[in-house]
C-alpha positions in Angstrom: 0.0 -0.2 -0.1 2.8 2.6 1.1 4.8 1.7 -1.9 1.7 2.3 -4.4 0.9 5.5 -2.5 4.6 6.7 -3.2 4.1 6.0 -6.8 0.8 8.0 -7.1 2.1 10.9 -5.0 3.7 12.7 -7.8 0.4 12.7 -10.2 -1.2 14.3 -7.1 1.5 16.6 -6.1 1.3 18.0 -9.7 -2.4 18.6 -8.8 -1.4 20.4 -5.7 1.2 22.4 -7.5 -1.6 23.7 -9.8 -4.2 24.2 -6.9 -1.0 26.3 -5.1 -0.6 28.3 -8.2 -4.5 28.7 -8.8 -5.2 29.8 -5.1 -2.5 32.4 -5.0 -3.5 33.6 -8.5 -0.3 33.3 -10.1 -2.4 31.2 -12.4 -5.5 33.1 -13.1 -8.6 31.5 -14.0 -8.0 32.8 -17.6 -5.0 30.7 -17.8 -6.5 27.7 -16.4 -9.1 28.0 -19.2 -6.4 28.0 -21.9 -4.1 25.4 -20.4 -7.5 23.2 -20.3 -8.2 24.0 -23.6 -4.8 23.4 -25.0 -4.9 19.7 -23.0 -8.3 18.7 -24.0 -7.9 19.9 -28.0 -4.2 19.0 -28.6 -2.1 17.1 -26.0 -4.6 14.8 -24.8 -5.8 14.1 -28.5 -2.3 13.5 -29.4 -1.7 10.9 -26.8 -4.8 9.0 -27.3 -4.6 9.1 -31.3 -0.9 7.6 -30.6 -2.2 5.1 -28.4 -5.2 4.1 -30.6 -3.4 4.0 -33.8 -1.2 1.1 -32.2 -4.1 -1.0 -31.3 -6.5 -2.8 -33.1 -10.3 -2.8 -32.5 -10.3 -6.1 -31.7 -7.9 -5.4 -29.1 -9.9 -2.7 -27.5 -13.5 -4.1 -27.8 -14.3 -6.7 -25.1 -18.1 -7.2 -24.8 -17.9 -8.9 -21.1 -15.7 -5.7 -20.2 -18.4 -3.3 -21.5 -21.4 -5.2 -19.8 -19.4 -5.3 -16.4 -18.5 -1.7 -16.7 -22.0 -0.8 -17.8 -23.9 -2.8 -15.3 -21.6 -1.5 -12.1 -21.9 1.8 -13.4 -25.5 1.7 -14.0 -26.3 0.1 -10.7 -24.6 3.0 -8.8 -26.1 5.5 -11.2 -29.7 4.2 -10.1 -28.7 4.3 -6.1 -27.6 8.0 -6.5 -30.7 8.5 -8.7 -33.0 7.1 -6.2 -31.5 8.8 -3.3 -32.0 12.2 -4.9 -35.6 11.5 -5.4 -36.0 10.5 -2.0 -34.7 13.7 -1.3 -37.3 15.3 -3.5 -35.1 16.5 -6.2 -36.3 16.5 -9.7 -35.0 15.0 -12.7 -32.5 17.4 -13.9 -30.9 17.5 -10.5 -31.0 13.7 -9.9 -29.3 13.3 -13.3 -26.5 15.6 -12.5 -25.9 13.8 -9.0 -26.0 10.6 -10.7 -23.5 11.9 -12.9 -21.1 12.7 -10.2 -21.7 9.3 -8.4 -20.2 7.7 -11.7 -18.1 9.7 -14.1 -14.4 9.6 -13.0 -11.5 11.9 -14.4 -10.4 9.2 -16.7 -9.4 11.6 -19.4 -7.3 14.0 -17.6 -6.2 11.8 -14.8 -7.0 8.3 -15.7 -5.2 7.9 -19.0 -1.8 9.3 -17.9 -1.6 8.1 -14.5 -3.1 4.4 -14.9 -1.0 3.8 -18.2 2.2 4.9 -16.2 1.4 2.7 -13.3 -0.2 -0.4 -14.5 1.8 -0.4 -17.8 1.0 0.3 -21.8 -1.5 -3.0 -21.6 -3.6 -0.6 -19.9 -4.4 1.8 -22.8 -7.1 -0.5 -24.4 -9.0 -1.0 -21.1 -8.8 2.5 -20.0 -10.0 3.8 -23.6 -13.0 1.8 -23.6 -13.9 3.0 -19.9 -13.2 6.4 -21.2 -15.5 5.8 -24.7 -18.5 4.2 -22.6 -18.5 7.3 -20.3 -18.7 9.5 -23.1 -20.8 7.8 -25.4 -23.5 6.1 -22.8 -23.7 8.4 -20.0 -22.3 11.5 -21.4 -25.2 11.3 -23.8 -27.6 10.1 -20.9 -27.7 13.3 -19.0 -28.4 15.4 -22.1 -31.1 13.3 -22.8 -32.6 13.6 -19.4 -32.0 17.2 -18.6 -33.2 18.5 -22.1 -36.1 15.9 -22.3 -37.2 16.9 -18.5 -37.2 20.8 -20.0 -39.0 20.0 -23.1 -41.4 17.4 -21.7 -40.9 14.9 -24.3 -37.9 13.3 -26.5 -37.5 14.8 -29.9 -35.1 14.5 -32.9 -33.6 17.8 -31.7 -32.2 16.0 -28.5 -30.9 13.3 -30.5 -29.3 15.7 -33.0 -27.6 17.8 -29.8 -26.2 14.4 -28.5 -24.9 13.4 -31.6 -23.0 16.7 -32.4 -21.6 16.8 -29.0 -20.2 13.7 -29.4 -18.8 14.3 -33.0 -17.4 17.5 -31.4 -15.5 15.8 -28.6 -11.8 15.4 -29.4 -11.4 12.4 -27.3 -13.8 10.4 -29.2 -12.6 11.6 -32.6 -9.0 11.1 -31.7 -9.7 7.7 -30.6 -12.0 7.1 -33.8 -9.0 8.5 -36.1 -6.3 6.5 -34.5 -8.6 3.2 -34.5 -9.2 3.8 -38.3 -5.6 4.6 -38.8 -4.7 1.1 -37.3 -7.3 -0.6 -39.1 -6.0 0.9 -42.6 -2.7 -0.6 -41.7 -1.0 2.4 -42.6 2.3 2.8 -40.8 2.8 6.1 -39.0 5.5 8.2 -40.8 8.6 8.9 -38.4 7.6 12.8 -38.4 4.3 12.2 -37.3 5.0 9.8 -34.5 7.6 12.2 -33.3 4.9 15.2 -33.6 2.3 13.1 -31.7 4.9 11.9 -29.4 6.0 15.3 -28.3 2.8 16.9 -28.0 1.0 14.0 -26.4 4.0 14.1 -23.8 2.5 17.5 -22.6 -0.8 15.8 -21.4 0.5 14.5 -18.2 1.9 17.5 -16.7 -0.7 19.8 -18.4 -3.8 17.8 -17.5 -2.6 17.5 -13.9 -1.7 21.1 -13.2 -5.0 22.1 -15.1 -6.9 19.9 -12.4 -5.4 21.6 -9.7 -5.8 25.1 -11.0 -9.2 24.5 -11.8 -9.8 23.2 -8.3 -8.9 26.4 -6.6 -12.0 28.1 -7.8 -14.3 25.4 -6.5 -16.5 26.0 -3.6 -17.1 23.5 -0.5 -20.8 24.3 -0.3 -23.6 21.5 0.1 -20.9 19.4 2.2 -23.3 16.6 3.2 -24.7 15.9 -0.3 -21.1 16.6 -1.9 -19.6 14.0 0.8 -22.3 11.3 -0.3 -21.6 11.7 -3.8 -17.7 11.6 -3.3 -18.6 8.3 -1.2 -20.7 7.1 -4.4 -17.6 7.9 -6.5 -14.8 6.6 -4.4 -16.1 3.7 -2.9 -19.7 2.3 -4.2 -18.4 2.8 -7.9 -15.3 0.7 -7.8 -16.9 -1.7 -5.5 -19.9 -2.6 -7.6 -17.7 -2.5 -11.0 -15.6 -5.0 -9.2 -18.6 -7.3 -8.2 -19.6 -7.1 -11.8 -16.0 -7.6 -13.4 -14.9 -10.6 -11.1 -18.3 -12.3 -10.5 -21.1 -11.3 -12.9 -19.4 -10.9 -16.1 -16.0 -12.5 -15.4 -13.2 -10.2 -17.4 -9.8 -11.0 -17.8 -8.2 -10.3 -14.5 -5.8 -7.8 -15.9 -8.3 -5.6 -17.7 -10.8 -6.2 -14.6 -8.3 -4.7 -12.5 -7.7 -1.5 -15.0 -11.3 -1.2 -14.9 -11.8 -1.1 -11.1 -8.8 1.3 -11.0 -10.5 3.7 -13.5 -13.9 3.5 -11.6 -12.0 4.4 -8.2 -11.0 8.2 -10.1 -12.6 11.2 -8.7 -15.4 13.0 -10.0 -14.7 14.5 -13.5 -14.4 18.1 -14.2 -16.6 17.9 -17.2 -19.9 17.3 -15.0 -19.3 20.8 -13.5 -19.1 22.3 -17.0 -22.5 20.3 -17.9 -23.8 21.5 -14.5 -22.9 25.0 -15.3 -24.2 24.9 -19.0 -27.4 23.8 -18.1 -27.8 25.9 -14.4 -28.4 22.8 -12.6 -26.5 22.3 -9.1 -23.1 23.8 -10.4 -21.8 24.3 -6.4 -22.9 21.0 -5.4 -20.9 19.6 -8.2 -18.0 21.9 -7.4 -17.7 20.4 -4.0 -18.0 16.9 -5.2 -15.1 17.5 -7.5 -13.2 19.3 -4.6 -13.8 16.5 -1.9 -13.6 13.4 -4.0 -10.3 14.8 -5.6 -8.7 15.5 -2.1 -9.7 12.0 -0.8 -8.7 10.0 -4.0 -5.2 10.5 -3.0 -5.7 8.1 -0.4 -8.6 5.8 -2.0 -7.1 5.2 -5.4 -3.8 4.3 -4.1 -5.6 1.7 -1.9 -7.5 0.6 -5.0 -4.7 0.0 -7.0 -2.6 -1.7 -4.3 -5.6 -3.9 -4.0 -6.2 -4.8 -7.7 -2.3 -5.2 -7.9 -2.6 -8.2 -5.8 -5.4 -9.8 -7.6 
């Protein structure tokens, strides 16, 4: 456990460095927004393209893996939704809270950290988790909120979801990489060097941006945020573990990567959605802040456990 903690510590130290820079205003909000945009559209996209261009769809897609992750995630999603309804929250707030309970920071934190800690074989499983999060649950929150406001499902909602997926650089870079791999075209050395250099900026840039963005988050609605953080850091990896190890047996290494990905703190893009739709942004903000702080210990514990499997 202690050895794994020290291995994860540099990643969280980078987050802490970003938090300090943002908190002291040495790195203002405007700078954080531009750094996040650079990482999201350029550095992380280059990293994902390079990873996926060296894989085939057959290596990435695994039906039992997808079923296990979907089952475990949907179960926790349902628990968070039920608790929200019991507190007499509406569909919109329930959808946002459920998103906090199951959507982890796989893109900015999981891809660089888990690949470095668990080895390059983790690339495929991590990208599959990321794809399910973005395609299934990223679409679900838009459908629920927009549908609740319109009072019905419509072609406009589906068009909004489709355009959102097409505009997501993570989805597009993975698709482009897998397409390149399927065509069996060798990556020219200059292109390979280009995406390698650009992609290398993703890890420090993403972690620093996470920390700097946390500096602007508030810690209000502590009780609800604490519950949602518990869902994300404890219930989500626990139910995903049950699904991957018992219900839909997945190859042990891939199952371990899936469980580790499920243990990550609440993703920043949940806050972006909450702010965009004007639904409980402070609650999401507090959940991100609390879950990221606690994940220093919980993620280390989960990774230590899965490495013994």
